[in-house]
C-alpha positions as a LaTeX table, in Angstrom:
\begin{tabular}{lrrr}
\hline
Residue & $x$ (\AA) & $y$ (\AA) & $z$ (\AA) \\
\hline
Met1 & 2.23 & 23.86 & $-8.38$ \\
Ala2 & 3.02 & 27.54 & $-8.12$ \\
Asp3 & 2.23 & 29.86 & $-11.02$ \\
Leu4 & 4.86 & 29.17 & $-13.69$ \\
Ala5 & 4.63 & 32.62 & $-15.25$ \\
Gln6 & 5.54 & 34.36 & $-12.00$ \\
Leu7 & 8.28 & 31.85 & $-11.23$ \\
Tyr8 & 9.69 & 32.17 & $-14.73$ \\
Gly9 & 9.98 & 35.94 & $-14.36$ \\
Gln10 & 12.16 & 35.41 & $-11.29$ \\
His11 & 14.10 & 32.67 & $-13.08$ \\
Ile12 & 14.99 & 34.85 & $-16.08$ \\
Lys13 & 16.14 & 37.69 & $-13.80$ \\
Gln14 & 18.45 & 35.27 & $-11.98$ \\
Leu15 & 19.83 & 33.99 & $-15.28$ \\
Gln16 & 20.45 & 37.52 & $-16.50$ \\
Gln17 & 22.25 & 38.44 & $-13.27$ \\
Lys18 & 24.47 & 35.36 & $-13.52$ \\
Ala19 & 25.18 & 36.03 & $-17.19$ \\
Glu20 & 26.18 & 39.62 & $-16.49$ \\
Gln21 & 28.45 & 38.46 & $-13.70$ \\
Ile22 & 30.40 & 36.01 & $-15.87$ \\
Ile23 & 30.43 & 38.39 & $-18.86$ \\
Glu24 & 32.15 & 40.99 & $-16.67$ \\
Arg25 & 34.49 & 38.46 & $-15.09$ \\
Ala26 & 35.52 & 37.04 & $-18.46$ \\
Gly27 & 35.91 & 40.50 & $-20.03$ \\
Leu28 & 33.34 & 39.80 & $-22.73$ \\
Asp29 & 30.73 & 41.99 & $-24.43$ \\
Gly30 & 28.06 & 39.30 & $-24.42$ \\
Leu31 & 27.02 & 35.72 & $-25.08$ \\
Ala32 & 25.40 & 34.19 & $-28.15$ \\
Ile33 & 23.64 & 30.95 & $-27.27$ \\
His34 & 22.74 & 28.73 & $-30.21$ \\
Ser35 & 19.85 & 26.23 & $-29.93$ \\
Gly36 & 21.72 & 24.04 & $-32.40$ \\
Gln37 & 20.94 & 22.61 & $-35.79$ \\
Pro38 & 20.01 & 19.16 & $-37.09$ \\
His39 & 22.64 & 16.57 & $-37.98$ \\
Arg40 & 22.23 & 14.85 & $-41.34$ \\
Gln41 & 22.30 & 11.06 & $-41.37$ \\
Phe42 & 25.26 & 9.57 & $-43.19$ \\
Leu43 & 24.61 & 9.03 & $-46.91$ \\
Asp44 & 20.98 & 10.06 & $-46.52$ \\
Asp45 & 18.70 & 13.05 & $-46.99$ \\
Met46 & 17.16 & 12.83 & $-43.52$ \\
Asp47 & 18.29 & 14.27 & $-40.18$ \\
Tyr48 & 18.74 & 12.65 & $-36.82$ \\
Pro49 & 16.22 & 13.76 & $-34.16$ \\
Phe50 & 17.11 & 17.26 & $-33.01$ \\
Lys51 & 18.33 & 17.78 & $-29.44$ \\
Cys52 & 18.47 & 21.32 & $-28.11$ \\
Asn53 & 21.50 & 22.91 & $-26.46$ \\
Pro54 & 20.73 & 22.78 & $-22.71$ \\
His55 & 22.19 & 26.27 & $-22.24$ \\
Phe56 & 19.59 & 27.57 & $-24.69$ \\
Lys57 & 16.58 & 25.88 & $-23.11$ \\
Ala58 & 17.64 & 27.17 & $-19.69$ \\
Trp59 & 16.44 & 30.55 & $-20.96$ \\
Ala60 & 13.67 & 29.67 & $-23.43$ \\
Pro61 & 11.69 & 26.41 & $-23.33$ \\
Leu62 & 12.00 & 25.85 & $-27.08$ \\
Ile63 & 13.20 & 22.27 & $-27.07$ \\
Asn64 & 12.32 & 21.35 & $-30.67$ \\
His65 & 13.49 & 24.48 & $-32.47$ \\
Pro66 & 16.82 & 24.38 & $-34.35$ \\
His67 & 18.56 & 27.45 & $-35.80$ \\
Cys68 & 17.38 & 29.75 & $-32.98$ \\
Trp69 & 19.75 & 32.11 & $-31.16$ \\
Leu70 & 19.83 & 34.07 & $-27.94$ \\
Leu71 & 21.93 & 37.19 & $-27.52$ \\
Ile72 & 22.68 & 38.05 & $-23.90$ \\
Glu73 & 24.26 & 41.41 & $-23.14$ \\
Pro74 & 24.66 & 43.44 & $-19.93$ \\
Asn75 & 21.75 & 45.73 & $-19.03$ \\
Cys76 & 19.74 & 44.59 & $-22.05$ \\
Lys77 & 16.61 & 42.53 & $-22.47$ \\
Pro78 & 17.59 & 39.11 & $-23.87$ \\
Lys79 & 17.20 & 38.96 & $-27.63$ \\
Leu80 & 15.65 & 35.86 & $-29.20$ \\
Tyr81 & 16.18 & 35.22 & $-32.89$ \\
Phe82 & 13.41 & 32.78 & $-33.72$ \\
Tyr83 & 13.82 & 30.63 & $-36.82$ \\
Gln84 & 10.62 & 30.61 & $-38.89$ \\
Pro85 & 11.36 & 29.61 & $-42.49$ \\
Val86 & 9.16 & 29.66 & $-45.55$ \\
Asp87 & 8.86 & 25.91 & $-46.10$ \\
Phe88 & 6.18 & 23.80 & $-47.76$ \\
Trp89 & 7.98 & 20.51 & $-47.06$ \\
His90 & 7.77 & 20.63 & $-43.27$ \\
Lys91 & 5.56 & 22.06 & $-40.56$ \\
Val92 & 6.78 & 25.56 & $-39.74$ \\
Glu93 & 6.74 & 26.20 & $-36.01$ \\
Ser94 & 5.07 & 29.38 & $-34.80$ \\
Leu95 & 6.29 & 31.33 & $-31.82$ \\
Pro96 & 4.32 & 29.91 & $-28.88$ \\
Glu97 & 1.77 & 32.09 & $-27.17$ \\
Ala98 & 3.31 & 31.44 & $-23.79$ \\
Phe99 & 4.08 & 33.18 & $-20.52$ \\
Trp100 & 7.80 & 33.43 & $-21.20$ \\
Val101 & 7.66 & 35.27 & $-24.54$ \\
Glu102 & 7.26 & 38.74 & $-23.01$ \\
His103 & 10.70 & 38.49 & $-21.42$ \\
Phe104 & 12.49 & 38.61 & $-24.79$ \\
Glu105 & 13.03 & 41.05 & $-27.60$ \\
Ile106 & 12.10 & 38.81 & $-30.53$ \\
Ser107 & 13.10 & 38.87 & $-34.19$ \\
Phe108 & 12.14 & 36.30 & $-36.83$ \\
Val109 & 14.76 & 34.68 & $-39.05$ \\
Lys110 & 13.68 & 33.01 & $-42.30$ \\
Asn111 & 16.99 & 31.46 & $-43.29$ \\
Pro112 & 19.78 & 30.21 & $-40.97$ \\
Thr113 & 22.34 & 32.17 & $-43.00$ \\
Glu114 & 20.53 & 35.44 & $-42.21$ \\
Ile115 & 21.55 & 35.33 & $-38.56$ \\
Ser116 & 24.69 & 37.34 & $-39.37$ \\
Ser117 & 22.51 & 40.38 & $-40.12$ \\
Tyr118 & 20.92 & 40.20 & $-36.65$ \\
Leu119 & 23.99 & 39.54 & $-34.50$ \\
Pro120 & 26.38 & 42.40 & $-33.65$ \\
Tyr121 & 28.67 & 43.44 & $-36.50$ \\
Asp122 & 31.83 & 42.82 & $-34.47$ \\
Leu123 & 31.65 & 39.46 & $-32.66$ \\
Glu124 & 35.31 & 39.29 & $-31.67$ \\
Asn125 & 34.53 & 39.87 & $-27.97$ \\
Tyr126 & 31.34 & 37.78 & $-27.81$ \\
Ala127 & 31.36 & 34.15 & $-26.70$ \\
Tyr128 & 29.57 & 31.48 & $-28.71$ \\
Ile129 & 27.81 & 28.85 & $-26.57$ \\
Gly130 & 26.91 & 25.78 & $-28.57$ \\
Glu131 & 28.20 & 22.77 & $-30.48$ \\
His132 & 28.53 & 24.13 & $-34.02$ \\
Ile133 & 31.95 & 25.71 & $-33.78$ \\
Asp134 & 32.37 & 25.73 & $-37.57$ \\
Val135 & 29.24 & 27.85 & $-37.97$ \\
Ala136 & 30.34 & 30.21 & $-35.21$ \\
Gly137 & 33.77 & 30.61 & $-36.76$ \\
Leu138 & 32.31 & 31.59 & $-40.11$ \\
Leu139 & 30.14 & 34.18 & $-38.37$ \\
Gly140 & 33.21 & 35.81 & $-36.84$ \\
Phe141 & 33.27 & 34.52 & $-33.26$ \\
Lys142 & 36.68 & 34.13 & $-31.62$ \\
His143 & 35.55 & 32.67 & $-28.27$ \\
Phe144 & 33.93 & 29.23 & $-28.38$ \\
Asn145 & 32.45 & 27.79 & $-25.16$ \\
Pro146 & 35.10 & 29.49 & $-23.00$ \\
Glu147 & 36.10 & 27.25 & $-20.13$ \\
Asp148 & 35.61 & 29.93 & $-17.48$ \\
Val149 & 32.11 & 30.71 & $-18.78$ \\
Met150 & 31.09 & 27.06 & $-19.02$ \\
Asn151 & 32.43 & 26.20 & $-15.56$ \\
Tyr152 & 30.56 & 29.15 & $-14.10$ \\
Phe153 & 27.24 & 28.17 & $-15.67$ \\
His154 & 27.64 & 24.46 & $-14.92$ \\
Tyr155 & 28.49 & 25.07 & $-11.29$ \\
His156 & 25.52 & 27.37 & $-10.72$ \\
Arg157 & 23.11 & 25.31 & $-12.84$ \\
Val158 & 23.14 & 22.65 & $-10.15$ \\
Thr159 & 21.20 & 25.00 & $-7.85$ \\
Lys160 & 17.70 & 25.23 & $-9.26$ \\
Ser161 & 15.36 & 28.21 & $-9.32$ \\
Glu162 & 11.80 & 27.81 & $-8.09$ \\
Tyr163 & 10.67 & 27.75 & $-11.71$ \\
Glu164 & 13.03 & 24.88 & $-12.49$ \\
Ile165 & 11.89 & 22.89 & $-9.47$ \\
Ala166 & 8.28 & 23.41 & $-10.55$ \\
Cys167 & 9.15 & 22.09 & $-14.03$ \\
Leu168 & 10.93 & 19.07 & $-12.56$ \\
Glu169 & 7.94 & 18.42 & $-10.34$ \\
Lys170 & 5.64 & 18.50 & $-13.36$ \\
Ala171 & 7.94 & 16.15 & $-15.27$ \\
Asn172 & 7.70 & 13.71 & $-12.37$ \\
Glu173 & 3.92 & 13.96 & $-12.32$ \\
Ile174 & 3.84 & 13.08 & $-16.02$ \\
Ala175 & 6.34 & 10.23 & $-15.69$ \\
Val176 & 4.50 & 8.66 & $-12.75$ \\
Lys177 & 1.42 & 8.24 & $-14.97$ \\
Gly178 & 3.59 & 6.32 & $-17.40$ \\
His179 & 5.06 & 4.14 & $-14.67$ \\
Gln180 & 1.62 & 3.27 & $-13.41$ \\
Ala181 & 0.48 & 2.32 & $-16.91$ \\
Ala182 & 3.63 & 0.28 & $-17.49$ \\
Ser183 & 3.31 & $-1.71$ & $-14.26$ \\
Ala184 & $-0.34$ & $-2.46$ & $-15.09$ \\
Ala185 & 0.73 & $-3.73$ & $-18.53$ \\
Phe186 & 3.38 & $-5.96$ & $-16.92$ \\
Phe187 & 0.82 & $-7.66$ & $-14.69$ \\
Leu188 & $-1.34$ & $-8.20$ & $-17.80$ \\
Ser189 & 1.59 & $-10.15$ & $-19.32$ \\
Ala190 & 2.59 & $-7.59$ & $-21.95$ \\
Ser191 & 5.90 & $-7.79$ & $-23.79$ \\
Glu192 & 8.69 & $-5.26$ & $-23.31$ \\
Tyr193 & 7.73 & $-3.58$ & $-26.58$ \\
Glu194 & 4.05 & $-3.42$ & $-25.58$ \\
Ile195 & 4.90 & $-2.04$ & $-22.14$ \\
Asn196 & 6.95 & 0.71 & $-23.74$ \\
Gln197 & 4.04 & 1.64 & $-26.01$ \\
Gln198 & 1.73 & 1.84 & $-22.99$ \\
Tyr199 & 4.25 & 4.05 & $-21.20$ \\
Leu200 & 4.58 & 6.50 & $-24.10$ \\
Ala201 & 0.81 & 6.68 & $-24.55$ \\
Ala202 & 0.27 & 7.44 & $-20.86$ \\
Ile203 & 2.77 & 10.33 & $-20.82$ \\
Asn204 & 1.75 & 11.62 & $-24.27$ \\
His205 & 5.34 & 11.61 & $-25.53$ \\
Thr206 & 6.90 & 10.24 & $-28.70$ \\
Glu207 & 10.12 & 8.20 & $-28.61$ \\
Asn208 & 12.06 & 11.36 & $-29.46$ \\
Glu209 & 10.43 & 13.46 & $-26.73$ \\
Val210 & 11.42 & 11.37 & $-23.72$ \\
Pro211 & 14.61 & 12.66 & $-22.07$ \\
Tyr212 & 16.37 & 9.31 & $-22.53$ \\
Thr213 & 15.64 & 5.92 & $-24.07$ \\
Ser214 & 13.44 & 4.03 & $-21.64$ \\
Ile215 & 14.74 & 0.86 & $-20.03$ \\
Ile216 & 11.93 & $-1.73$ & $-20.12$ \\
Ala217 & 13.38 & $-4.99$ & $-18.85$ \\
Leu218 & 11.71 & $-8.30$ & $-18.05$ \\
Asn219 & 13.30 & $-11.07$ & $-16.02$ \\
Glu220 & 17.08 & $-11.43$ & $-16.42$ \\
His221 & 17.20 & $-8.37$ & $-18.68$ \\
Ser222 & 16.84 & $-6.32$ & $-15.47$ \\
Ala223 & 20.49 & $-7.10$ & $-14.74$ \\
Ile224 & 21.62 & $-5.23$ & $-17.89$ \\
Leu225 & 21.99 & $-1.70$ & $-16.57$ \\
His226 & 21.23 & 0.05 & $-19.86$ \\
Tyr227 & 18.99 & $-2.57$ & $-21.49$ \\
Met228 & 17.11 & $-1.07$ & $-24.47$ \\
Ala229 & 16.35 & $-3.99$ & $-26.79$ \\
Leu230 & 12.54 & $-4.23$ & $-26.27$ \\
Glu231 & 11.69 & $-7.86$ & $-27.01$ \\
Arg232 & 8.39 & $-8.35$ & $-28.83$ \\
Lys233 & 7.83 & $-11.81$ & $-27.34$ \\
Val234 & 6.62 & $-12.36$ & $-23.77$ \\
Pro235 & 8.83 & $-14.77$ & $-21.79$ \\
Ala236 & 7.34 & $-18.17$ & $-21.09$ \\
Lys237 & 7.50 & $-17.38$ & $-17.39$ \\
Leu238 & 7.36 & $-13.83$ & $-16.03$ \\
His239 & 9.49 & $-13.26$ & $-12.95$ \\
Ser240 & 10.25 & $-9.54$ & $-12.72$ \\
Phe241 & 10.02 & $-6.14$ & $-14.38$ \\
Leu242 & 12.38 & $-3.16$ & $-14.13$ \\
Ile243 & 11.42 & 0.17 & $-15.71$ \\
Asp244 & 13.76 & 3.16 & $-15.81$ \\
Ala245 & 11.87 & 5.86 & $-17.71$ \\
Gly246 & 11.29 & 9.60 & $-17.56$ \\
Ala247 & 9.41 & 12.50 & $-19.07$ \\
Asn248 & 10.03 & 16.07 & $-20.25$ \\
Phe249 & 8.40 & 19.29 & $-19.19$ \\
Asn250 & 9.68 & 22.58 & $-20.64$ \\
Gly251 & 13.01 & 20.88 & $-21.26$ \\
Tyr252 & 13.43 & 19.51 & $-17.71$ \\
Ala253 & 13.70 & 15.78 & $-17.13$ \\
Ala254 & 12.22 & 13.26 & $-14.75$ \\
Asp255 & 14.27 & 10.07 & $-14.24$ \\
Ile256 & 12.42 & 7.36 & $-12.30$ \\
Thr257 & 13.03 & 3.64 & $-11.79$ \\
Arg258 & 10.85 & 0.96 & $-10.23$ \\
Thr259 & 11.12 & $-2.83$ & $-9.99$ \\
Tyr260 & 8.26 & $-5.31$ & $-9.66$ \\
Ala261 & 7.99 & $-9.02$ & $-8.86$ \\
His262 & 5.34 & $-10.96$ & $-10.77$ \\
Asp263 & 4.66 & $-13.28$ & $-7.85$ \\
Ser264 & 5.17 & $-13.15$ & $-4.12$ \\
Gly265 & 8.35 & $-14.63$ & $-2.71$ \\
Thr266 & 11.95 & $-13.76$ & $-1.94$ \\
Phe267 & 12.40 & $-11.32$ & $-4.81$ \\
Glu268 & 9.30 & $-9.34$ & $-3.86$ \\
Asp269 & 10.60 & $-9.22$ & $-0.28$ \\
Met270 & 13.93 & $-7.90$ & $-1.57$ \\
Ile271 & 12.17 & $-5.12$ & $-3.48$ \\
Glu272 & 10.30 & $-4.08$ & $-0.35$ \\
Val273 & 13.54 & $-4.01$ & 1.64 \\
Met274 & 15.23 & $-1.94$ & $-1.09$ \\
His275 & 12.42 & 0.62 & $-0.83$ \\
Lys276 & 12.91 & 0.67 & 2.93 \\
Gln277 & 16.69 & 1.06 & 2.66 \\
Gln278 & 16.36 & 3.85 & 0.11 \\
Leu279 & 13.85 & 5.77 & 2.23 \\
Glu280 & 15.97 & 5.39 & 5.36 \\
Leu281 & 19.07 & 6.59 & 3.53 \\
Met282 & 17.20 & 9.62 & 2.21 \\
Gln283 & 16.33 & 10.68 & 5.75 \\
Gly284 & 19.95 & 11.82 & 5.97 \\
Ile285 & 19.72 & 14.11 & 2.93 \\
Lys286 & 19.99 & 17.83 & 3.64 \\
Ala287 & 22.23 & 20.77 & 2.82 \\
Gly288 & 25.81 & 20.16 & 3.96 \\
Val289 & 25.79 & 16.38 & 3.42 \\
Ser290 & 28.40 & 14.81 & 1.14 \\
Phe291 & 26.95 & 12.85 & $-1.76$ \\
Val292 & 29.98 & 10.56 & $-1.65$ \\
Asp293 & 29.19 & 9.75 & 2.00 \\
Leu294 & 25.61 & 8.86 & 1.04 \\
His295 & 26.93 & 6.52 & $-1.64$ \\
Leu296 & 29.26 & 4.80 & 0.81 \\
Gln297 & 26.44 & 4.46 & 3.33 \\
Met298 & 24.38 & 2.72 & 0.67 \\
His299 & 27.11 & 0.12 & 0.25 \\
Gln300 & 26.76 & $-0.65$ & 3.96 \\
Arg301 & 23.03 & $-1.13$ & 3.43 \\
Ile302 & 23.60 & $-3.32$ & 0.37 \\
Ala303 & 25.97 & $-5.47$ & 2.45 \\
Asn304 & 23.23 & $-5.92$ & 5.03 \\
Met305 & 20.75 & $-6.89$ & 2.30 \\
Leu306 & 23.15 & $-9.48$ & 0.89 \\
Leu307 & 23.39 & $-11.05$ & 4.31 \\
Glu308 & 19.66 & $-10.79$ & 5.03 \\
Phe309 & 18.71 & $-12.62$ & 1.83 \\
Gly310 & 21.48 & $-15.19$ & 1.95 \\
Leu311 & 23.43 & $-13.96$ & $-1.05$ \\
Ser312 & 26.60 & $-13.60$ & 1.02 \\
Thr313 & 28.13 & $-14.66$ & 4.30 \\
Gly314 & 30.47 & $-12.85$ & 6.67 \\
Gln315 & 30.57 & $-9.33$ & 8.06 \\
Pro316 & 29.26 & $-6.26$ & 6.22 \\
Glu317 & 32.63 & $-4.51$ & 6.44 \\
Asp318 & 34.36 & $-7.53$ & 4.88 \\
Leu319 & 31.89 & $-7.63$ & 1.98 \\
Ile320 & 32.63 & $-3.97$ & 1.28 \\
Glu321 & 36.40 & $-4.40$ & 1.62 \\
Leu322 & 36.45 & $-7.45$ & $-0.67$ \\
Gly323 & 34.44 & $-5.66$ & $-3.34$ \\
Val324 & 31.44 & $-7.97$ & $-3.03$ \\
Thr325 & 28.97 & $-5.09$ & $-2.66$ \\
Lys326 & 30.37 & $-3.42$ & $-5.80$ \\
Ala327 & 29.74 & $-6.62$ & $-7.77$ \\
Phe328 & 26.07 & $-6.52$ & $-6.75$ \\
Phe329 & 25.75 & $-2.69$ & $-6.79$ \\
Pro330 & 28.20 & $-1.52$ & $-9.46$ \\
His331 & 26.88 & 1.97 & $-10.30$ \\
Gly332 & 26.70 & 5.23 & $-8.41$ \\
Leu333 & 23.94 & 6.18 & $-6.00$ \\
Gly334 & 22.62 & 8.87 & $-8.34$ \\
His335 & 23.37 & 12.11 & $-10.15$ \\
Met336 & 22.34 & 15.71 & $-10.62$ \\
Leu337 & 19.08 & 16.18 & $-12.54$ \\
Gly338 & 17.70 & 19.09 & $-14.52$ \\
Leu339 & 18.00 & 20.28 & $-18.11$ \\
Gln340 & 19.91 & 17.09 & $-18.76$ \\
Val341 & 19.25 & 13.68 & $-17.23$ \\
His342 & 22.83 & 13.54 & $-15.98$ \\
Asp343 & 23.00 & 17.26 & $-15.35$ \\
Ala344 & 26.26 & 19.18 & $-15.52$ \\
Gly345 & 28.21 & 20.30 & $-12.49$ \\
Gly346 & 28.27 & 17.16 & $-10.37$ \\
Phe347 & 32.06 & 17.30 & $-9.91$ \\
Leu348 & 32.57 & 21.08 & $-9.74$ \\
His349 & 33.25 & 22.48 & $-6.28$ \\
Asp350 & 33.36 & 26.17 & $-7.20$ \\
Asp351 & 32.45 & 28.33 & $-10.17$ \\
Lys352 & 36.11 & 28.62 & $-11.20$ \\
Gly353 & 36.03 & 24.97 & $-12.28$ \\
Thr354 & 37.73 & 23.16 & $-9.38$ \\
Phe355 & 37.11 & 19.50 & $-10.26$ \\
Val356 & 36.87 & 16.82 & $-7.57$ \\
Ser357 & 36.52 & 13.35 & $-9.03$ \\
Ser358 & 34.70 & 10.44 & $-7.45$ \\
Pro359 & 36.73 & 8.10 & $-5.22$ \\
Asp360 & 39.13 & 5.87 & $-7.15$ \\
Asp361 & 37.34 & 2.72 & $-6.01$ \\
His362 & 33.92 & 4.11 & $-7.03$ \\
Pro363 & 34.62 & 5.43 & $-10.55$ \\
Phe364 & 30.99 & 5.30 & $-11.71$ \\
Leu365 & 29.71 & 7.74 & $-9.11$ \\
Arg366 & 28.45 & 10.82 & $-10.99$ \\
Cys367 & 28.60 & 13.39 & $-8.18$ \\
Ser368 & 31.23 & 14.35 & $-5.62$ \\
Arg369 & 29.65 & 17.55 & $-4.31$ \\
Thr370 & 28.49 & 18.56 & $-0.88$ \\
Leu371 & 24.74 & 18.99 & $-1.24$ \\
Gln372 & 23.14 & 22.41 & $-0.98$ \\
Ala373 & 19.56 & 23.65 & $-0.86$ \\
Asn374 & 17.63 & 23.58 & $-4.16$ \\
Gln375 & 19.89 & 21.04 & $-5.79$ \\
Val376 & 17.96 & 18.21 & $-7.46$ \\
Ile377 & 19.43 & 14.72 & $-7.41$ \\
Thr378 & 18.42 & 11.15 & $-8.10$ \\
Ile379 & 18.76 & 8.45 & $-5.44$ \\
Glu380 & 18.84 & 5.06 & $-7.16$ \\
Pro381 & 20.31 & 2.14 & $-5.21$ \\
Gly382 & 20.37 & $-1.22$ & $-6.97$ \\
Leu383 & 21.18 & $-4.89$ & $-6.49$ \\
Tyr384 & 21.76 & $-7.14$ & $-9.52$ \\
Ile385 & 22.93 & $-10.61$ & $-10.49$ \\
Ile386 & 25.59 & $-9.82$ & $-13.12$ \\
Asp387 & 27.68 & $-12.85$ & $-14.04$ \\
Ser388 & 30.69 & $-10.95$ & $-15.39$ \\
Leu389 & 31.09 & $-8.93$ & $-12.18$ \\
Leu390 & 30.56 & $-11.86$ & $-9.85$ \\
Asn391 & 32.94 & $-14.07$ & $-11.84$ \\
Gly392 & 35.53 & $-11.29$ & $-11.73$ \\
Leu393 & 35.68 & $-11.26$ & $-7.93$ \\
Ser394 & 38.86 & $-12.37$ & $-6.18$ \\
Glu395 & 38.98 & $-15.92$ & $-4.86$ \\
Asn396 & 38.56 & $-14.66$ & $-1.28$ \\
Ala397 & 35.57 & $-12.58$ & $-2.30$ \\
Lys398 & 33.98 & $-15.51$ & $-4.13$ \\
Lys399 & 34.09 & $-17.50$ & $-0.91$ \\
Ala400 & 31.75 & $-14.91$ & 0.64 \\
Val401 & 29.12 & $-15.40$ & $-2.11$ \\
Asn402 & 26.32 & $-17.95$ & $-1.76$ \\
Trp403 & 26.34 & $-19.20$ & $-5.33$ \\
Gln404 & 23.28 & $-21.38$ & $-4.84$ \\
Gln405 & 21.21 & $-18.33$ & $-3.87$ \\
Val406 & 22.72 & $-16.39$ & $-6.76$ \\
Asp407 & 21.51 & $-19.08$ & $-9.18$ \\
Leu408 & 18.01 & $-19.01$ & $-7.67$ \\
Leu409 & 17.74 & $-15.23$ & $-8.12$ \\
Lys410 & 19.43 & $-14.99$ & $-11.53$ \\
Pro411 & 16.15 & $-15.32$ & $-13.51$ \\
Phe412 & 14.89 & $-12.14$ & $-11.76$ \\
Gly413 & 17.82 & $-10.01$ & $-12.98$ \\
Gly414 & 17.99 & $-7.18$ & $-10.50$ \\
Ile415 & 16.40 & $-4.35$ & $-8.55$ \\
Arg416 & 16.69 & $-0.59$ & $-8.89$ \\
Ile417 & 14.56 & 2.02 & $-7.13$ \\
Glu418 & 15.03 & 5.65 & $-8.18$ \\
Asp419 & 13.41 & 8.84 & $-6.90$ \\
Asn420 & 14.00 & 12.48 & $-7.83$ \\
Ile421 & 14.88 & 14.58 & $-4.78$ \\
Val422 & 15.05 & 18.30 & $-4.04$ \\
Val423 & 17.59 & 19.07 & $-1.31$ \\
Thr424 & 16.43 & 21.57 & 1.31 \\
Ala425 & 18.24 & 23.32 & 4.14 \\
Thr426 & 16.93 & 20.84 & 6.70 \\
Gly427 & 15.94 & 17.78 & 4.66 \\
His428 & 14.53 & 16.95 & 1.26 \\
Gln429 & 11.41 & 16.91 & $-0.89$ \\
Asn430 & 10.62 & 13.77 & $-2.88$ \\
Leu431 & 9.23 & 14.79 & $-6.28$ \\
Thr432 & 8.46 & 11.21 & $-7.28$ \\
Arg433 & 6.57 & 9.67 & $-4.40$ \\
Lys434 & 4.26 & 12.65 & $-3.91$ \\
Phe435 & 2.36 & 11.53 & $-7.03$ \\
Gly436 & 1.52 & 8.08 & $-5.71$ \\
Leu437 & 4.44 & 5.97 & $-6.91$ \\
Asn438 & 5.21 & 4.94 & $-3.36$ \\
Asp439 & 6.04 & 1.27 & $-3.39$ \\
Gly440 & 6.93 & $-1.68$ & $-5.53$ \\
\hline
\end{tabular}
């Protein structure tokens, strides 16, 4: 991986240039970006786990630091107001001795209420970027997350700097170690809870540090798309294992899914074919390709898989037209990835905020953009046995389903294979498989 310090220097210059551009366009004097502050649990004296404003961590990789502020002004070095209280109840975070610190003019704030003495006296023409509008209003801001500013940043955030791609690559490297540990635990007959513990230990993350709650699903639980229950008991018979789990590096997320069969047979063959279909589809990824077109192509491939493994009968086009493929593959092909797992900007087609939604008959697709170089996306085709969706098919569509084969595969739940991909001018770079997570 290239030297992060050098790449970060280029990254911060690009951010500053973009910020100055939108500040001028919006007629502002500057931007104040708030890391956020903890939320107190209802009727309690404890806070929920803190989650940093993604606009803040785009500049400074301080992902666990509430009450910090950035002040961005034209032709000025970014100012970081670092919260460092006097507190004997909690661990007080020190400013990291890191490569990025030199790029900021840094002041230390001991109390959140003191920030008013550091920010400009007149904030009427500054924009507040953050979630705590009440705090910003009391400080004197008049512009709160202006739509033109947010659209501009979200549109451009989709295109990653070299520093960001290096961070995403590192996040994948970390997550792959967890996936390898988790699959080993599965074949040693661990429970969902035990597998999750092995995953966290391998990536050296706590539950609050992973970018999203891990999906650790055995057997039929693999058909629940966002399954997060973590059974403590091992099923009497192990059939399958689906893991959708990521990792963080400097605030950037990996998002990887793999599926495993416990024993050889039809389901293992289906997993191998899904890997093959995903890899073949990804050969068509490059700048200028429509993400919607890729999604629709995957439905053609799912139709072929349904026929190959006897789950349906008929012609592929008929299975798509009747909605059979959507019953087996109900979610989108993937999404933008970066500072957030489902990164912003997937539906924006210019930096003015032109919104293009997904096709009406594919409402769960999270991206409608034409791909460009240095965008990072997930590609995650799936095939599941979900009773509610299959039972909801029209009578004509039900006639195309081989219900006997559905019943045979129901104990296995489903398959999902997900890689993290950097789009290039002529193709793509797979951030996931380069670290050895190459097959099921």
